[in-house]
C-alpha positions as CSV (number, residue, x, y, z in Angstrom):
1,M,40.2,-28.6,-32.2
2,V,39.5,-25.1,-31.5
3,D,39.2,-22.7,-34.4
4,N,40.7,-19.2,-34.6
5,G,37.5,-17.4,-33.7
6,Q,37.1,-19.5,-30.5
7,L,40.7,-19.0,-29.5
8,G,40.3,-15.4,-30.1
9,E,37.2,-15.2,-27.9
10,A,39.0,-17.3,-25.1
11,L,41.9,-15.0,-25.0
12,M,39.9,-11.7,-24.6
13,S,39.5,-10.1,-21.3
14,E,35.8,-9.6,-19.9
15,D,36.0,-5.8,-21.0
16,E,37.0,-6.7,-24.4
17,R,34.1,-9.2,-24.7
18,M,31.6,-6.6,-23.4
19,A,33.0,-4.1,-25.8
20,K,32.7,-6.5,-28.8
21,A,29.1,-7.3,-27.6
22,R,28.2,-3.5,-27.5
23,K,29.7,-3.1,-31.0
24,K,27.6,-5.9,-32.4
25,E,24.4,-4.6,-30.7
26,R,25.1,-1.0,-32.3
27,L,25.6,-2.8,-35.7
28,D,22.5,-4.7,-35.4
29,R,20.6,-1.7,-34.5
30,A,22.0,0.2,-37.4
31,I,21.3,-2.6,-39.9
32,E,17.7,-2.9,-38.5
33,Q,17.3,0.8,-39.1
34,L,18.1,0.3,-42.8
35,R,15.1,-1.9,-43.6
36,P,12.9,-0.5,-46.3
37,D,9.8,-0.4,-44.3
38,L,11.4,1.6,-41.6
39,M,12.9,4.2,-44.2
40,G,10.9,7.6,-44.6
41,M,10.2,9.1,-47.7
42,Q,12.8,12.0,-48.3
43,S,11.4,15.4,-48.8
44,D,12.3,19.1,-48.8
45,E,8.8,20.3,-48.0
46,Y,9.5,21.0,-44.1
47,R,12.3,22.9,-42.5
48,C,14.1,21.8,-39.4
49,G,13.5,24.1,-36.5
50,A,17.0,23.4,-35.1
51,C,19.4,23.6,-38.1
52,K,17.0,25.2,-40.7
53,S,17.8,22.4,-43.2
54,T,15.1,21.1,-45.6
55,R,16.5,17.6,-45.9
56,C,14.0,15.7,-44.0
57,N,12.6,12.0,-44.2
58,L,8.7,11.8,-43.6
59,F,7.3,8.8,-41.7
60,H,3.4,8.9,-42.0
61,T,1.6,7.3,-39.0
62,N,-1.4,5.3,-38.6
63,S,-3.1,4.3,-35.4
64,M,-5.3,1.7,-37.1
65,G,-8.1,2.8,-34.9
66,A,-6.2,1.5,-31.8
67,V,-6.1,4.8,-30.1
68,H,-7.9,8.1,-30.4
69,L,-7.0,10.1,-33.5
70,T,-5.8,13.0,-31.8
71,A,-3.3,10.9,-29.7
72,V,-1.2,10.0,-32.7
73,P,0.7,12.5,-35.0
74,D,-0.3,12.4,-38.6
75,M,3.5,12.5,-39.5
76,I,6.8,12.3,-37.9
77,I,9.6,14.3,-39.8
78,E,13.2,13.6,-39.2
79,C,16.0,16.1,-40.3
80,L,18.7,14.2,-42.1
81,D,21.5,16.8,-41.2
82,C,20.9,17.3,-37.4
83,G,18.6,14.2,-36.6
84,L,16.0,16.2,-34.8
85,R,12.4,14.6,-34.9
86,F,9.4,16.6,-34.9
87,T,5.6,15.8,-35.5
88,L,2.7,17.3,-37.3
């Protein structure tokens, strides 16, 4: 016996299956980005150079001694309004 989910998949065109797979990948990436350890600390200490907003997420970095200290920024700042990322 075939369930409705399998029947729906069988009736989809190749383009529909590919579109569904792309949508699932986008959703999976969005969910992954919501993990607490990937979320930055919200701050208004910095101003975005593009949109001048002060709504930013701060991501502190740590090279753990794996690379030269000057090769890794101390902090990555992401504007919550326009999405621009810049480093300090």
